[in-house]
C-alpha positions as CSV (number, residue, x, y, z in Angstrom):
1,M,10.0,-22.0,17.4
2,S,9.3,-21.4,21.1
3,A,10.2,-23.9,23.7
4,K,7.1,-25.7,25.0
5,A,6.8,-28.8,27.1
6,N,4.4,-31.6,26.2
7,D,1.7,-30.2,28.5
8,E,1.8,-26.8,26.6
9,V,3.5,-25.0,29.5
10,L,5.9,-22.5,28.0
11,T,9.5,-23.1,29.0
12,I,11.6,-19.9,29.6
13,N,15.3,-20.3,28.9
14,G,16.3,-16.8,27.6
15,N,16.5,-17.8,24.0
16,D,13.2,-18.9,22.4
17,V,10.3,-16.6,23.2
18,S,8.3,-15.5,20.2
19,I,5.8,-12.7,19.8
20,E,3.1,-15.3,19.7
21,D,4.3,-16.7,23.1
22,V,4.0,-13.2,24.5
23,C,0.4,-12.9,23.3
24,N,-0.5,-16.4,24.6
25,V,0.9,-15.5,28.1
26,A,-0.7,-12.1,28.1
27,Y,-4.2,-12.9,26.8
28,N,-4.7,-16.6,27.4
29,N,-3.0,-16.9,30.8
30,E,-0.7,-19.5,29.5
31,K,1.4,-21.0,32.2
32,I,5.2,-20.9,32.2
33,K,8.1,-22.8,33.7
34,L,11.9,-22.7,33.9
35,P,14.0,-25.5,32.3
36,D,14.4,-28.8,34.1
37,D,18.0,-29.4,32.8
38,K,20.7,-29.2,35.4
39,S,23.0,-27.0,33.3
40,F,20.5,-24.1,33.3
41,W,20.4,-23.9,37.1
42,E,24.2,-24.4,37.3
43,T,24.7,-21.4,35.0
44,L,22.5,-19.2,37.2
45,E,24.3,-20.3,40.4
46,K,27.8,-19.8,38.8
47,S,27.0,-16.4,37.6
48,R,25.6,-15.3,41.0
49,K,28.7,-16.7,42.8
50,F,31.0,-14.9,40.3
51,L,29.2,-11.6,41.0
52,E,29.4,-12.1,44.8
53,D,33.1,-13.0,44.6
54,Y,33.8,-10.1,42.3
55,I,32.3,-7.4,44.6
56,A,33.9,-9.0,47.7
57,T,37.3,-8.0,46.3
58,G,36.4,-4.4,46.9
59,V,36.6,-3.4,43.2
60,P,33.9,-0.7,42.5
61,T,31.1,-2.5,40.6
62,Y,28.6,-0.2,38.9
63,G,25.2,-0.1,40.5
64,V,26.1,-2.9,42.9
65,T,28.8,-1.2,45.1
66,T,28.4,2.2,43.5
67,D,25.6,4.6,43.1
68,F,23.7,4.9,39.8
69,G,24.2,6.9,36.6
70,D,26.1,10.1,37.0
71,S,26.5,9.3,40.7
72,C,28.6,6.1,40.0
73,H,31.7,7.7,41.6
74,N,30.1,7.1,45.0
75,Q,31.3,3.7,46.2
76,I,29.6,1.8,49.1
77,S,30.6,-1.2,51.1
78,V,29.5,-4.7,50.1
79,D,27.2,-5.0,53.1
80,K,25.1,-2.1,51.8
81,A,24.6,-3.6,48.4
82,G,21.1,-5.1,49.0
83,E,19.9,-1.9,50.6
84,L,21.1,0.1,47.6
85,Q,19.0,-2.1,45.2
86,R,15.9,-1.6,47.3
87,D,16.6,2.1,47.3
88,I,16.7,2.3,43.5
89,C,13.3,0.6,43.4
90,T,11.9,3.1,45.9
91,Y,13.1,6.4,44.3
92,H,11.9,5.2,40.9
93,G,8.4,5.0,42.2
94,I,7.4,8.1,40.2
95,G,5.6,6.6,37.3
96,L,2.7,8.7,36.3
97,G,-0.4,8.8,34.0
98,P,-2.6,6.0,32.8
99,K,-1.8,2.4,33.8
100,F,-0.8,-0.4,31.5
101,S,-3.4,-3.1,31.3
102,H,-3.3,-6.4,33.2
103,E,-2.4,-8.1,29.9
104,V,0.6,-5.8,29.2
105,G,1.8,-6.4,32.8
106,R,1.8,-10.1,32.1
107,A,3.8,-9.6,29.0
108,V,6.3,-7.4,30.9
109,I,7.0,-10.1,33.5
110,L,7.5,-12.7,30.8
111,A,9.9,-10.4,28.8
112,R,11.9,-9.5,32.0
113,L,12.2,-13.1,33.2
114,N,13.4,-14.2,29.8
115,G,16.1,-11.5,29.6
116,N,17.2,-12.1,33.2
117,V,17.8,-15.9,32.8
118,K,19.6,-15.7,29.5
119,G,23.0,-17.2,29.9
120,G,23.2,-16.1,33.6
121,H,24.4,-12.7,32.3
122,S,22.1,-10.8,34.8
123,A,23.5,-12.7,37.8
124,I,20.2,-13.0,39.6
125,R,19.5,-15.5,42.3
126,P,17.5,-18.6,41.2
127,E,14.8,-17.7,43.7
128,L,14.2,-14.4,42.0
129,A,13.6,-16.2,38.7
130,K,11.2,-18.5,40.5
131,M,9.4,-15.6,42.0
132,M,8.6,-14.1,38.6
133,V,7.3,-17.5,37.4
134,T,5.1,-17.7,40.5
135,M,3.6,-14.2,40.0
136,L,2.8,-15.0,36.4
137,N,1.3,-18.4,37.1
138,K,-0.7,-17.1,40.1
139,D,-1.7,-14.1,37.9
140,I,-0.4,-11.5,40.4
141,I,0.6,-8.7,38.0
142,P,2.1,-5.3,38.9
143,V,0.1,-2.2,38.1
144,I,2.5,-0.1,36.0
145,P,2.1,3.6,35.1
146,Q,2.8,4.4,31.4
147,L,4.8,7.6,31.8
148,G,8.3,7.9,33.1
149,S,10.7,6.0,30.8
150,V,13.1,7.5,28.3
151,G,14.1,4.0,27.1
152,A,17.7,4.1,28.3
153,S,18.7,3.0,30.9
154,G,15.9,0.8,29.8
155,D,12.5,1.1,31.5
156,L,13.8,2.0,34.9
157,T,10.7,3.7,36.4
158,P,8.0,1.3,35.0
159,L,10.1,-1.8,35.8
160,S,10.5,-0.5,39.4
161,Y,6.8,-1.5,39.8
162,L,7.7,-5.1,39.1
163,A,10.7,-5.0,41.5
164,A,8.5,-3.5,44.2
165,A,5.8,-6.1,43.6
166,I,8.3,-8.9,44.0
167,M,9.1,-7.4,47.4
168,G,5.4,-7.3,48.3
169,E,5.0,-3.6,47.8
170,R,2.7,-1.2,45.7
171,D,-0.3,-2.6,43.8
172,V,-1.1,-5.5,41.6
173,Y,-3.9,-6.8,39.4
174,Y,-5.4,-9.8,41.2
175,K,-8.6,-11.7,40.5
176,G,-10.1,-8.8,38.4
177,K,-9.2,-6.0,40.9
178,I,-6.4,-3.7,41.8
179,V,-5.2,-4.6,45.4
180,P,-2.1,-4.0,47.5
181,T,0.5,-6.6,46.6
182,A,0.8,-7.7,50.2
183,E,-2.9,-8.6,50.2
184,A,-2.6,-10.8,47.0
185,F,0.6,-12.5,48.3
186,K,-1.1,-13.3,51.6
187,A,-4.1,-14.8,49.8
188,E,-1.8,-17.1,47.8
189,G,0.6,-17.9,50.6
190,I,3.5,-16.2,48.9
191,T,6.4,-14.7,51.0
192,P,7.7,-11.4,49.6
193,L,11.3,-11.6,48.2
194,P,13.6,-8.7,49.1
195,I,15.9,-8.0,46.2
196,E,19.6,-8.2,46.9
197,A,22.9,-7.1,45.3
198,K,22.6,-6.3,41.6
199,E,19.0,-7.5,41.4
200,G,17.3,-4.1,41.3
201,L,19.3,-3.2,38.3
202,A,18.7,-6.7,36.8
203,I,15.0,-6.2,36.9
204,M,14.8,-2.4,36.2
205,N,17.7,-1.6,33.9
206,G,16.2,-3.3,30.8
207,T,13.9,-3.0,27.8
208,S,11.1,-5.3,28.9
209,V,8.2,-2.8,29.1
210,M,8.8,-1.3,25.6
211,T,9.4,-4.8,24.2
212,A,6.2,-6.2,25.8
213,V,4.1,-3.3,24.5
214,A,5.7,-3.6,21.0
215,S,5.1,-7.4,20.9
216,L,1.4,-7.1,21.7
217,A,1.0,-4.1,19.3
218,W,2.8,-5.9,16.5
219,K,0.4,-8.8,16.6
220,K,-2.5,-6.5,16.3
221,A,-0.8,-4.6,13.5
222,E,-0.2,-7.9,11.6
223,R,-4.0,-8.3,11.1
224,L,-4.2,-5.0,9.3
225,A,-2.1,-6.2,6.3
226,N,-4.8,-8.6,5.0
227,I,-7.6,-6.3,5.9
228,S,-5.9,-3.5,3.8
229,D,-5.6,-5.9,0.9
230,F,-9.2,-6.9,1.1
231,L,-10.2,-3.2,1.0
232,T,-8.1,-2.9,-2.2
233,A,-9.8,-6.0,-3.7
234,V,-13.4,-4.8,-2.9
235,T,-12.5,-1.3,-4.2
236,S,-11.3,-2.9,-7.4
237,E,-14.6,-4.8,-7.7
238,I,-16.8,-1.8,-6.9
239,T,-15.0,0.4,-9.5
240,R,-14.8,-2.4,-12.1
241,G,-11.0,-2.5,-12.2
242,K,-8.6,-4.6,-14.0
243,D,-6.7,-7.7,-12.8
244,T,-3.3,-6.5,-14.2
245,P,-1.8,-4.9,-11.1
246,F,-2.3,-8.1,-9.1
247,I,-1.0,-10.7,-11.5
248,A,1.9,-12.5,-9.9
249,K,4.4,-11.8,-12.7
250,V,4.1,-8.0,-12.1
251,S,5.2,-8.2,-8.5
252,E,7.8,-10.9,-9.2
253,I,9.5,-8.5,-11.6
254,K,9.5,-5.8,-8.9
255,N,11.1,-8.3,-6.5
256,H,9.8,-7.4,-3.0
257,K,8.3,-10.2,-1.0
258,G,5.7,-7.9,0.7
259,Q,4.4,-6.7,-2.7
260,I,4.3,-10.3,-4.0
261,D,2.2,-11.4,-0.9
262,S,-0.1,-8.4,-1.2
263,A,-0.8,-8.9,-4.9
264,R,-1.4,-12.6,-4.3
265,Y,-3.9,-11.9,-1.6
266,V,-5.9,-9.4,-3.7
267,Y,-5.7,-11.6,-6.8
268,N,-7.0,-14.6,-5.0
269,I,-10.2,-12.6,-4.2
270,I,-10.8,-10.8,-7.5
271,K,-10.1,-13.8,-9.8
272,D,-13.6,-15.1,-8.8
273,S,-15.3,-11.7,-9.3
274,K,-17.6,-10.9,-12.2
275,R,-16.9,-7.3,-11.8
276,V,-13.1,-7.2,-12.3
277,F,-11.9,-7.4,-15.9
278,R,-9.2,-9.6,-17.2
279,Y,-7.3,-7.0,-19.2
280,E,-7.7,-8.8,-22.5
281,D,-11.4,-8.9,-22.0
282,F,-11.5,-5.3,-21.1
283,L,-9.8,-4.4,-24.4
284,K,-12.3,-6.5,-26.3
285,T,-15.4,-5.2,-24.7
286,Q,-14.8,-1.8,-23.3
287,I,-12.4,-0.1,-25.8
288,E,-13.5,1.3,-29.1
289,K,-11.4,0.2,-32.0
290,I,-9.5,3.1,-33.6
291,G,-9.7,1.6,-37.1
292,E,-8.9,4.3,-39.8
293,K,-9.6,7.2,-37.3
294,G,-6.8,9.5,-36.4
295,F,-8.0,10.0,-32.9
296,V,-10.5,8.4,-30.4
297,A,-11.4,9.7,-27.0
298,Q,-12.1,6.4,-25.2
299,Q,-14.9,6.3,-22.7
300,N,-13.0,3.9,-20.5
301,K,-9.5,4.3,-19.2
302,I,-7.1,1.4,-19.8
303,Q,-5.5,1.6,-16.4
304,D,-6.9,2.3,-12.9
305,R,-6.0,5.1,-10.5
306,Y,-3.0,4.8,-8.2
307,S,-4.9,3.9,-5.1
308,I,-5.9,0.6,-6.8
309,R,-3.1,0.1,-9.3
310,C,-0.2,0.8,-6.8
311,A,-1.9,-0.8,-3.8
312,P,0.4,-3.9,-3.7
313,Q,3.4,-1.6,-3.8
314,I,2.0,0.4,-0.9
315,N,0.8,-2.5,1.3
316,G,3.8,-4.5,0.3
317,V,5.9,-1.9,2.1
318,Y,3.7,-2.4,5.1
319,R,4.1,-6.2,5.0
320,D,7.9,-5.9,4.6
321,T,8.1,-3.5,7.5
322,L,6.1,-5.9,9.6
323,R,8.7,-8.5,8.9
324,I,11.6,-6.3,9.8
325,A,9.9,-5.1,13.0
326,R,9.2,-8.7,14.0
327,D,12.9,-9.5,13.7
328,F,13.9,-6.5,15.8
329,I,11.2,-7.3,18.5
330,T,12.0,-11.0,18.7
331,E,15.7,-10.4,19.0
332,E,15.1,-7.9,21.8
333,L,12.8,-10.4,23.6
334,N,15.6,-12.9,23.6
335,S,18.4,-10.6,24.7
336,A,20.3,-9.9,27.9
337,N,19.6,-6.2,28.3
338,D,20.6,-5.0,31.7
339,N,23.8,-3.5,33.1
340,P,26.3,-4.6,34.2
341,L,26.4,-8.0,32.6
342,V,28.3,-11.1,33.8
343,D,30.2,-13.5,31.4
344,I,31.2,-16.6,33.4
345,D,32.9,-18.1,30.3
346,S,35.5,-15.3,30.1
347,G,35.3,-14.4,33.8
348,R,34.5,-10.8,33.0
349,L,32.0,-8.2,34.1
350,Y,30.9,-5.7,31.4
351,N,29.7,-2.2,32.1
352,T,27.7,-1.6,28.9
353,G,24.5,-0.3,27.3
354,N,22.4,-3.2,26.3
355,F,19.5,-1.5,28.1
356,Y,19.3,0.9,25.1
357,G,16.0,0.4,23.4
358,G,17.0,1.6,20.0
359,H,15.8,-1.4,18.0
360,I,12.4,-1.3,19.6
361,C,12.1,2.4,19.0
362,A,13.2,2.0,15.4
363,A,10.8,-1.0,14.9
364,C,7.8,1.1,16.2
365,D,8.9,4.3,14.4
366,Y,9.1,2.3,11.1
367,M,5.7,0.7,11.8
368,R,4.0,3.9,12.5
369,T,5.1,5.3,9.1
370,A,4.0,2.2,7.3
371,L,0.7,2.2,9.1
372,A,0.1,5.8,8.1
373,N,0.6,4.9,4.4
374,I,-2.0,2.2,4.5
375,S,-4.3,4.6,6.4
376,D,-3.8,7.1,3.6
377,L,-4.4,4.4,1.0
378,S,-7.7,3.6,2.7
379,D,-8.7,7.2,2.7
380,K,-8.2,7.5,-1.0
381,Q,-10.0,4.3,-1.8
382,A,-12.9,5.4,0.4
383,E,-13.2,8.5,-1.7
384,V,-13.4,6.4,-4.9
385,I,-16.1,4.3,-3.3
386,I,-18.2,7.0,-1.7
387,D,-18.0,9.7,-4.4
388,G,-20.5,8.7,-7.1
389,K,-18.5,10.4,-9.8
390,F,-16.0,7.6,-9.8
391,N,-17.9,4.4,-9.6
392,G,-21.2,4.6,-11.4
393,L,-23.1,4.4,-8.2
394,T,-25.1,7.0,-6.3
395,E,-23.5,10.0,-4.6
396,N,-22.5,9.2,-1.0
397,L,-23.8,5.7,-1.5
398,I,-27.4,6.6,-0.9
399,P,-30.1,4.2,-2.1
400,V,-31.5,4.9,-5.6
401,T,-34.0,7.7,-4.9
402,P,-36.3,8.9,-7.7
403,P,-37.0,12.7,-7.7
404,D,-40.6,12.2,-6.6
405,H,-39.6,10.0,-3.7
406,P,-40.7,11.6,-0.3
407,R,-37.1,11.3,0.9
408,A,-35.5,12.8,-2.3
409,G,-32.9,15.4,-1.2
410,L,-33.0,14.2,2.4
411,R,-30.6,11.3,2.1
412,L,-26.8,12.0,2.6
413,G,-25.7,8.4,3.2
414,F,-22.0,8.1,3.8
415,K,-21.0,11.7,3.4
416,A,-20.0,12.1,7.1
417,A,-18.5,8.6,7.2
418,Q,-16.0,9.8,4.5
419,I,-15.2,12.9,6.7
420,T,-14.6,10.6,9.7
421,I,-12.3,8.4,7.6
422,S,-10.3,11.5,6.6
423,A,-10.3,12.8,10.1
424,I,-8.8,9.6,11.5
425,R,-6.3,9.5,8.6
426,G,-5.1,13.0,9.6
427,E,-4.7,11.9,13.2
428,V,-2.9,8.7,12.2
429,M,-0.4,10.9,10.3
430,S,0.3,12.9,13.5
431,Y,1.9,9.7,15.0
432,C,4.6,9.5,12.3
433,F,7.4,11.7,13.7
434,P,10.3,9.5,14.6
435,I,10.2,9.3,18.4
436,S,13.9,8.4,18.4
437,L,14.6,12.0,17.4
438,T,13.0,13.3,20.5
439,S,16.0,12.1,22.6
440,Q,17.1,14.8,25.1
441,P,19.9,14.6,27.7
442,T,18.7,13.8,31.3
443,E,20.0,12.5,34.6
444,A,22.8,15.1,35.1
445,L,24.0,14.5,31.4
446,N,24.9,10.9,32.1
447,Q,21.9,9.7,30.0
448,D,22.8,12.1,27.3
449,K,21.5,10.0,24.4
450,V,18.4,7.9,25.1
451,S,16.2,5.7,22.9
452,M,12.7,6.9,23.8
453,G,11.6,3.3,22.9
454,T,8.8,3.0,25.4
455,I,7.1,6.1,24.1
456,S,7.5,4.9,20.5
457,A,5.9,1.5,21.4
458,R,3.0,3.2,23.2
459,K,2.4,5.5,20.2
460,F,2.5,2.5,17.9
461,D,-0.2,0.8,20.0
462,E,-2.4,3.9,20.1
463,Q,-2.1,4.4,16.3
464,I,-3.2,0.8,15.6
465,E,-6.5,1.5,17.4
466,L,-7.2,4.4,15.1
467,V,-6.5,2.4,12.0
468,F,-8.9,-0.3,13.0
469,L,-11.7,2.3,13.5
470,Q,-10.8,3.8,10.1
471,F,-10.9,0.5,8.3
472,A,-14.2,-0.4,10.0
473,T,-15.8,2.8,8.6
474,H,-14.3,2.1,5.2
475,L,-15.6,-1.4,5.3
476,L,-19.2,-0.2,6.1
477,A,-19.0,2.0,3.0
478,A,-17.7,-0.8,0.9
479,M,-20.5,-3.1,1.9
480,Q,-23.0,-0.5,1.1
481,A,-21.5,-0.2,-2.3
482,V,-21.6,-4.0,-2.7
483,D,-25.4,-3.9,-2.2
484,L,-25.9,-1.0,-4.5
485,A,-23.7,-2.5,-7.3
486,G,-25.3,-6.0,-7.1
487,Y,-24.3,-8.5,-4.5
488,D,-24.4,-11.5,-6.8
489,D,-21.6,-10.3,-9.1
490,F,-19.0,-10.0,-6.3
491,A,-16.4,-12.5,-5.4
492,P,-17.3,-15.3,-3.0
493,F,-14.9,-14.0,-0.4
494,T,-16.3,-10.5,-0.6
495,K,-19.8,-12.0,-0.1
496,K,-18.6,-13.8,3.1
497,V,-17.2,-10.5,4.4
498,H,-20.5,-8.7,3.5
499,D,-22.6,-11.3,5.3
500,E,-20.5,-11.0,8.5
501,V,-20.7,-7.2,8.4
502,R,-24.4,-7.3,7.8
503,K,-24.8,-9.1,11.1
504,M,-23.6,-5.9,12.8
505,S,-24.8,-3.2,10.4
506,A,-27.8,-3.3,8.0
507,F,-27.9,-1.6,4.6
508,V,-28.3,2.1,5.1
509,E,-31.7,2.8,3.6
510,D,-32.4,6.1,5.4
511,D,-29.7,8.1,7.2
512,R,-29.0,6.9,10.7
513,V,-26.4,7.1,13.4
514,L,-23.5,4.7,12.6
515,D,-21.1,5.2,15.4
516,K,-21.9,2.1,17.4
517,E,-22.0,0.0,14.3
518,A,-18.6,1.2,13.1
519,T,-17.2,0.5,16.6
520,A,-18.6,-3.0,16.6
521,V,-17.1,-3.7,13.2
522,S,-13.7,-2.4,14.5
523,E,-13.8,-4.8,17.4
524,W,-14.8,-7.7,15.1
525,L,-11.8,-6.9,12.8
526,K,-9.5,-7.3,15.8
527,K,-10.8,-10.8,16.5
528,T,-12.1,-12.5,13.3
529,D,-10.1,-15.2,11.5
530,L,-11.9,-14.5,8.3
531,F,-9.1,-12.5,6.7
532,A,-6.3,-14.8,7.8
């Protein structure tokens, strides 16, 4: 559970932030605060004093009284420590390409703050933590370019845009516009805060951009599990399938939670459908008795094709991958992930690699593969729906058109829609290469093995958008099939979905352009609670 005060302000203590908290702060402008308890502030103050006392001894301290990365052999005097931190922020101002959205920027500040206050390990001043709270609550959000992070040492370049904003530099999102940070600060009466010893690294040398992007993407991806199962259910209805693959006992024998959940979701829909057979009824009504014959070529097959029969096994993997990815992302959200780290309990300072974004990269690599599999499943189910050879309906889901009808031969229905589904499926597959394997040495061979986690998270988010468009197009075809097959015989839940879709897209009587309608359904799928 996340830590929330009675007034629903989210309390940030380094330990309790959830993916849902990230979404609420990012999308709903939820306010945040730091803990009221005295021990929290004492820990921050003690860790800061420990660091200041440590560097005062003259011992070279990585990134505080030494240069960075491969240049860490260069030691500077303590009096230059603040200037060095401001310098790392300056020379990392080389982020390029498209900008992350205002919402992602809010998530980045939250993730960075939570990591920086965890256990005092980042040794930041209390006023720096308070500044990040102020920026979030005043909605002054750094404009962060998407390109420039290899994911270790964390998100150095993109997070430099947060560090710069704290000092009143570069640009921010403010009141619906992009403005110079100094302008937004002046409007709100905020004094810029120059970062001091260690604080540039504390802000920049961490995984907060990739974790923020992964958190928001994960929440969108979670929606697709139920939608995928609904598409299986309606495909089973359209093709007059059997209930056997979705009976609880089948998945319990297999033993995977995701499969059990998937089968249950589908079964709870189809059990109320007049079009899906109970297997025993199918044998009684659809199978010719062999009697004394030595051979019978049955007109009806006793089991469905894999894209229906194995759907819980396929989407079950997706559901279980979501669960694993959620754990990885949540653990990273609540980690101290910069370098060096302070441990006031043992009185030690650790030069280490917690900035390495391997778990975020892995979570997003795994998710992209699982997403591709449900995309591929949708493509195969759409074929079964649209191709009239497999479902007893018309070819390409055109209306029933007699040969003497003036439009006979001039209706092609969902032929191009199927091609679009397959085209998107192909593009979704192109996202599946494990981004972690693109690691290449950089920064004078000091960063010789890097995570690439930020790229992996960005690709995950991009891929999700494609799958929503694919599912929307599939859904349009499925609802056309519902009308052709006979609305009244479908499950009550299927009828609810049908009625909602029909508010955005009417039955395709004669061929028409469907691009705007498919896009509208895609946006609806991202927001509706109907499938929850």
